[in-house]
C-alpha distance (Angstrom), angle and dihedral (degrees) to the residues before:
residue distance angle dihedral
M1 . . .
L2 3.82 . .
N3 3.79 123.8 .
L4 3.80 121.9 -147.2
D5 3.80 118.7 -162.8
L6 3.81 115.6 -164.1
S7 3.78 97.3 169.1
N8 3.81 90.3 113.4
V9 3.81 93.4 52.1
S10 3.78 102.9 55.6
P11 3.86 94.8 67.8
F12 3.79 88.8 63.6
L13 3.79 95.4 53.1
P14 3.80 135.7 59.4
A15 3.81 121.4 -96.4
G16 3.78 111.8 -85.0
W17 3.80 95.1 26.7
R18 3.82 92.1 135.6
A19 3.81 92.5 55.0
G20 3.79 88.7 48.7
E21 3.80 90.2 59.9
E22 3.79 97.1 45.4
K23 3.80 99.6 89.3
G24 3.80 92.5 51.1
L25 3.79 91.0 46.2
K26 3.79 92.3 53.8
Q27 3.78 90.5 52.2
A28 3.82 93.1 45.3
H29 3.81 91.4 49.0
E30 3.79 90.6 51.7
Y31 3.80 90.6 50.2
V32 3.80 91.3 53.0
M33 3.79 98.3 42.0
N34 3.81 98.7 39.2
G35 3.81 100.8 32.1
T36 3.81 93.7 -124.1
G37 3.82 98.7 130.1
A38 3.79 135.7 78.0
G39 3.80 113.8 -63.8
S40 3.80 93.6 23.7
D41 3.81 90.4 149.1
Y42 3.84 86.8 73.3
L43 3.77 100.8 55.1
G44 3.79 95.9 101.6
W45 3.83 89.5 113.6
V46 3.84 93.5 64.1
R47 3.83 95.7 78.3
L48 3.80 96.1 19.7
P49 3.82 97.8 109.1
A50 3.81 88.7 62.0
D51 3.80 102.7 27.1
Y52 3.79 101.9 43.0
D53 3.81 119.8 135.3
K54 3.82 102.6 -88.6
A55 3.83 93.5 -167.4
E56 3.79 91.9 54.0
F57 3.80 89.8 44.7
A58 3.82 89.0 57.7
R59 3.81 90.4 48.9
I60 3.81 89.6 50.8
R61 3.79 90.7 55.1
K62 3.80 91.3 47.1
A63 3.79 92.9 49.1
A64 3.81 90.4 47.8
E65 3.80 90.6 53.2
K66 3.81 89.9 51.1
I67 3.79 91.1 50.6
R68 3.80 90.8 48.7
S69 3.80 91.0 50.6
D70 3.82 101.0 44.2
S71 3.80 105.1 28.4
K72 3.77 135.3 67.3
A73 3.80 89.3 -169.0
L74 3.81 139.3 25.7
V75 3.79 120.5 -157.0
V76 3.80 110.7 -153.3
I77 3.81 109.9 -159.7
G78 3.79 117.2 -162.8
I79 3.77 143.9 98.5
G80 3.82 134.1 -131.1
G81 3.78 111.3 -11.9
S82 3.79 89.3 4.4
Y83 3.77 92.2 73.6
L84 3.82 112.7 6.7
G85 3.80 96.0 76.7
A86 3.79 94.9 48.6
R87 3.81 93.1 46.7
A88 3.80 90.8 45.9
V89 3.80 92.9 54.2
I90 3.81 96.2 41.5
E91 3.79 94.1 50.2
T92 3.82 96.9 39.3
L93 3.78 92.8 52.4
T94 3.81 97.4 39.7
S95 3.80 117.6 15.1
N96 3.77 142.4 -59.6
N97 3.82 81.2 -118.8
Y98 3.82 91.6 53.6
N99 3.80 96.1 143.4
L100 3.79 91.6 53.3
A101 3.82 98.8 36.5
R102 3.80 100.3 44.2
K103 3.79 116.0 113.7
D104 3.81 97.0 -159.1
G105 3.78 141.0 -3.2
P106 3.78 127.6 55.2
A107 3.76 129.6 -44.4
I108 3.80 107.1 -111.3
Y109 3.80 120.5 -140.4
F110 3.78 125.2 -175.2
A111 3.81 119.1 -142.7
G112 3.78 137.0 162.5
N113 3.81 93.4 53.1
G114 3.79 95.5 105.6
L115 3.80 143.8 9.9
S116 3.79 102.7 -111.9
A117 3.82 113.4 134.0
D118 3.82 89.6 -160.6
A119 3.80 92.6 54.7
M120 3.81 91.9 46.6
N121 3.80 93.5 48.8
E122 3.77 90.1 49.7
V123 3.84 91.7 57.3
I124 3.81 90.2 45.1
D125 3.80 90.2 53.5
L126 3.80 91.2 48.5
V127 3.81 95.8 53.3
K128 3.80 108.1 26.8
D129 3.82 95.5 87.2
V130 3.82 97.4 43.6
D131 3.76 134.5 61.6
F132 3.79 107.5 -89.2
S133 3.79 143.2 168.6
V134 3.79 134.1 -154.7
N135 3.79 131.5 -134.8
V136 3.80 107.7 -166.6
I137 3.80 113.2 -166.3
S138 3.79 120.5 -167.4
K139 3.79 132.0 125.6
S140 3.80 93.1 -149.5
G141 3.77 103.9 21.6
T142 3.79 90.8 -139.2
T143 3.82 103.2 85.5
T144 3.78 102.2 123.6
E145 3.83 103.0 -128.6
P146 3.83 99.3 48.8
A147 3.82 93.2 34.9
V148 3.82 90.9 56.4
A149 3.79 91.5 46.3
F150 3.80 92.8 48.8
R151 3.81 91.3 51.8
I152 3.79 88.9 55.1
F153 3.81 98.5 45.0
K154 3.80 94.2 40.4
A155 3.81 89.0 55.8
L156 3.81 90.1 46.7
L157 3.81 91.8 51.8
E158 3.80 92.7 47.0
E159 3.79 91.9 48.8
K160 3.82 90.6 49.4
Y161 3.81 101.4 40.8
G162 3.82 105.5 14.6
K163 3.80 122.8 -113.7
E164 3.79 94.2 -70.4
G165 3.79 94.7 47.3
A166 3.78 92.4 46.0
R167 3.80 90.4 52.4
S168 3.81 91.6 65.4
R169 3.81 91.3 50.3
I170 3.80 99.2 52.1
Y171 3.80 119.7 86.3
A172 3.81 116.5 -172.9
T173 3.80 120.5 -157.2
T174 3.76 105.0 -169.9
D175 3.80 147.9 119.7
A176 3.80 116.4 -35.6
K177 3.80 95.2 -130.8
R178 3.81 116.2 10.3
G179 3.79 147.3 24.0
A180 3.77 138.9 80.8
L181 3.82 95.0 -80.5
K182 3.82 92.3 46.8
G183 3.81 89.7 52.2
L184 3.81 92.7 48.5
A185 3.79 92.8 45.9
D186 3.80 90.9 51.6
Q187 3.78 91.5 47.0
E188 3.81 95.5 47.3
G189 3.79 97.4 37.1
Y190 3.79 98.7 -120.9
E191 3.79 116.9 166.0
E192 3.79 105.8 -100.1
F193 3.78 135.4 -149.5
V194 3.77 126.9 -175.8
V195 3.78 134.0 -108.2
P196 3.82 97.6 -156.4
D197 3.81 116.4 -124.8
A198 3.80 91.8 -134.7
V199 3.81 96.2 51.7
G200 3.80 119.8 76.0
G201 3.79 120.1 -143.0
R202 3.80 97.2 -103.1
Y203 3.82 89.6 52.8
S204 3.81 95.2 45.0
V205 3.82 103.7 90.6
L206 3.82 92.2 103.3
T207 3.82 92.2 52.6
A208 3.80 126.8 74.1
V209 3.82 86.6 -78.5
G210 3.80 90.1 75.6
L211 3.79 103.6 14.3
L212 3.82 99.6 66.2
P213 3.83 96.3 55.6
I214 3.80 90.2 39.3
A215 3.81 92.0 52.6
A216 3.82 90.6 45.3
A217 3.81 86.8 59.0
G218 3.80 88.3 59.0
I219 3.80 96.4 -107.3
D220 3.81 119.5 147.6
I221 3.80 101.5 -111.3
Q222 3.79 91.8 -178.4
A223 3.81 89.9 61.4
L224 3.81 88.8 47.1
M225 3.82 90.9 54.6
D226 3.80 92.6 42.9
G227 3.79 91.0 55.4
A228 3.78 91.1 48.5
R229 3.83 91.0 48.9
E230 3.80 92.4 51.9
E231 3.82 90.2 50.5
M232 3.82 90.6 46.1
E233 3.81 91.0 55.3
L234 3.80 90.9 49.5
L235 3.80 96.5 46.7
S236 3.79 94.8 44.8
K237 3.81 88.9 74.2
P238 3.81 112.1 88.7
G239 3.79 122.1 -134.3
M240 3.77 143.1 92.3
D241 3.80 90.6 -86.2
N242 3.81 88.4 65.9
P243 3.85 104.8 107.2
A244 3.82 92.5 -145.7
W245 3.84 88.4 55.5
Q246 3.81 89.6 49.4
Y247 3.80 93.7 49.7
A248 3.80 93.4 45.3
A249 3.81 91.6 46.0
A250 3.81 93.4 50.3
R251 3.80 93.1 47.8
H252 3.80 92.5 47.5
A253 3.79 94.7 45.7
L254 3.80 91.7 49.1
Y255 3.82 90.4 47.1
E256 3.79 90.0 51.5
S257 3.80 89.0 50.2
G258 3.81 90.3 58.2
K259 3.81 106.9 -86.7
K260 3.81 113.6 141.0
V261 3.81 107.0 177.0
E262 3.80 133.1 54.1
I263 3.79 117.6 -161.0
L264 3.81 119.1 -158.9
A265 3.80 108.6 -153.1
G266 3.78 127.0 -166.9
Y267 3.80 131.0 178.1
E268 3.83 97.7 -149.9
P269 3.84 119.9 79.9
S270 3.81 87.5 -144.3
F271 3.82 88.8 63.2
R272 3.82 93.5 68.3
F273 3.80 96.9 98.0
F274 3.79 91.6 45.4
G275 3.79 83.8 62.8
E276 3.81 89.0 51.8
W277 3.82 90.8 51.6
W278 3.82 90.7 47.2
K279 3.82 91.2 50.7
Q280 3.80 91.5 55.7
L281 3.82 91.9 44.8
F282 3.79 94.6 54.5
G283 3.80 97.9 28.3
E284 3.80 95.9 55.3
S285 3.79 93.2 37.7
E286 3.80 100.1 49.3
G287 3.79 107.5 18.8
K288 3.80 100.8 95.0
D289 3.79 141.7 91.7
G290 3.81 88.2 36.0
K291 3.82 90.8 -65.0
G292 3.77 141.3 109.4
L293 3.77 145.0 76.8
F294 3.81 110.3 -84.9
P295 3.84 106.4 -119.1
A296 3.80 117.3 -136.1
S297 3.79 132.7 163.8
V298 3.80 137.2 -150.7
E299 3.78 136.6 -172.5
F300 3.77 113.5 -134.1
T301 2.90 138.6 -121.5
A302 3.82 90.4 15.4
D303 3.81 95.3 55.2
L304 3.79 91.7 49.4
H305 3.79 83.9 76.9
S306 3.81 92.5 53.7
M307 3.82 112.7 20.5
G308 3.79 94.0 21.7
Q309 3.78 94.5 91.1
F310 3.80 93.7 54.8
I311 3.80 93.2 44.2
Q312 3.77 90.3 50.6
Q313 3.80 100.8 43.4
G314 3.82 110.8 3.0
E315 3.79 126.0 104.2
R316 3.80 108.9 -40.7
V317 3.80 97.4 -121.7
M318 3.79 100.2 114.6
I319 3.75 144.4 87.3
E320 3.80 124.3 -164.7
T321 3.79 130.0 -139.5
V322 3.80 112.9 -166.6
V323 3.82 121.4 -160.6
R324 3.80 111.6 -155.5
F325 3.80 124.2 -172.4
D326 3.79 110.5 -147.8
K327 3.80 96.3 -152.7
A328 3.79 129.1 40.0
H329 3.81 124.1 -147.0
S330 3.80 92.9 -121.5
S331 3.78 143.1 7.7
L332 3.79 133.2 -123.7
N333 3.78 129.0 179.4
I334 3.79 125.4 -151.0
P335 3.84 112.5 -116.4
N336 3.77 126.6 -132.2
D337 3.83 118.7 -106.9
P338 3.82 113.3 -154.1
E339 3.80 90.5 -154.1
N340 3.84 93.5 47.9
V341 3.79 89.5 -158.6
D342 3.80 92.1 160.8
G343 3.82 93.3 45.2
L344 3.80 92.1 -124.6
N345 3.78 100.8 120.6
F346 3.80 87.4 110.8
L347 3.82 83.4 74.9
S348 3.80 95.8 49.6
G349 3.78 111.7 132.0
K350 3.78 93.5 10.3
S351 3.78 119.2 122.9
M352 3.80 124.4 -112.6
A353 3.83 86.7 -124.7
F354 3.82 90.3 59.2
V355 3.80 92.3 49.0
A356 3.82 91.4 47.8
E357 3.79 91.2 49.7
Q358 3.78 92.6 52.8
A359 3.81 89.7 47.1
L360 3.82 90.0 52.9
R361 3.80 92.0 49.5
G362 3.78 92.8 45.9
V363 3.81 93.1 48.5
I364 3.79 92.9 50.5
L365 3.79 91.9 51.9
A366 3.80 92.3 45.7
H367 3.80 92.6 50.2
V368 3.80 92.9 46.0
D369 3.83 88.9 50.5
G370 3.80 86.7 49.8
G371 3.79 91.9 56.2
V372 3.83 101.7 -96.3
P373 3.82 115.1 131.4
N374 3.79 109.0 -134.7
L375 3.81 131.9 -150.1
L376 3.80 116.8 -169.5
L377 3.80 118.9 -157.8
T378 3.81 114.0 -172.8
V379 3.81 118.7 -158.7
P380 3.85 116.5 -162.5
A381 3.80 96.6 -131.3
R382 3.78 143.9 -15.9
D383 3.81 91.8 -103.6
A384 3.79 136.9 116.0
R385 3.80 97.4 -98.4
S386 3.80 93.5 50.2
L387 3.78 92.9 44.9
G388 3.80 91.1 50.9
A389 3.79 87.4 55.7
L390 3.82 92.1 48.1
I391 3.80 92.1 50.6
Y392 3.79 92.5 50.8
F393 3.83 91.9 44.5
F394 3.80 92.1 57.3
E395 3.83 93.1 42.7
F396 3.78 92.8 52.1
A397 3.80 93.9 42.0
C398 3.80 89.7 49.2
G399 3.80 92.2 55.0
I400 3.79 91.1 48.8
S401 3.82 91.7 45.9
G402 3.78 93.5 50.6
Y403 3.79 92.4 53.3
L404 3.83 90.9 46.2
L405 3.79 87.2 54.5
G406 3.80 91.1 51.8
V407 3.81 97.9 -116.5
N408 3.80 135.5 114.3
P409 3.82 101.5 -99.3
F410 3.77 93.8 -162.4
D411 3.81 107.2 55.9
Q412 3.80 131.0 70.7
P413 3.81 108.2 -165.2
G414 3.79 93.7 160.3
V415 3.81 93.0 64.6
E416 3.81 90.9 72.7
A417 3.82 94.2 63.4
Y418 3.80 96.2 74.4
K419 3.81 92.0 40.0
N420 3.79 92.9 55.3
N421 3.80 92.1 49.1
M422 3.81 91.6 47.1
Y423 3.80 92.5 49.2
A424 3.79 90.8 50.1
L425 3.81 94.5 49.1
L426 3.81 90.7 46.7
G427 3.79 90.4 54.4
K428 3.79 99.5 -113.3
P429 3.83 110.7 176.7
G430 3.79 112.4 -98.5
Y431 3.81 94.6 32.0
E432 3.82 98.0 80.9
A433 3.81 97.5 117.8
Q434 3.77 92.9 45.7
K435 3.82 89.9 48.9
V436 3.82 91.4 57.0
E437 3.81 91.7 48.6
L438 3.81 94.7 47.6
E439 3.80 94.3 46.2
K440 3.80 89.2 51.4
R441 3.80 89.8 53.2
L442 3.82 90.1 48.5
G443 3.80 92.1 49.1
C444 3.80 93.2 -118.3
């Protein structure tokens, strides 16, 4: 379904580099498929597109239809993997202006992914005078950012609809058995969906974590899963013709040759949050033990007029992965101007898609000439089936890449450092000694 072109990578690497990666790839593939590597408790995503809970899937679709029928807005509360995947899919498949461009269904606002009072008040102002629902997503229910947001929006719902009315508008996606949010959902009678134990947050977009908001946006989640399943079947077969092997091998070989940054480039403004999801996927999976390519993303052609100079001629530490959609949603031709003031009549009658394609080709060649290895990943269309395949491709390739790098791709021990400091400075019980130490360092 997807096509990976590595022709602009090989010139930057020695002859035989693919063969040099093959042994590590075989081992990494075995770790992912057989669960014999580090972090094997979090491999529930590998067979998920085929083995997902069909009964819960049906409940997700039913809940989404209810939200679409009784709500003008849906507030999705979560942070990291609890919101990035859903937002990435919704915007990529519809528009980065989804809330303005949608023709039916609820506006979808994302909260609980930061601690800005201004941002929170803005969402409150947008939903307080319309019928709205809340999907709170947290495995524990105690992560500060979403927990604070849920307190606020739960109170707003209860004030607007009463406790009973609010109950039917709150959907909790959380642990199946334990945790503060699970306990509250049981107690209050919220409809519940499961964050699977064996699927980490950054791999959870194809679970209820992502699927409920995506379905509420009117997107065909069955097509999304079908595309992911087709890609799963393709990538499960070992061998150097496996595109995930090729992508992982190229990244690893370039990293070993001294590259330090990978840029994900897209040519659709709606693709921006897919880049954010991709950055978390690879950043949390590989960025540990002093290792890993730093994941960054750009939106072309806009960022060619800002970051383009550095990419072209800055320090040669980067590689570039370009995602190209083969088919656009619509067409638009460039009109003729009798005055030709801008000198662009040579483009008269040509489609925007044609111009964009030539820009993409020209940029790749310019960057390669400037010393930036380039990987081109072509996706058949900007539709649910193709995006499901793209999601699974990057998930699988990320697992392979992490094992090639020699790290556990499925933990994130470094994330706790900031949380512990924040809890101490906020005065959370049990952090008293650390609070004194940190305040001394800060000169408080």
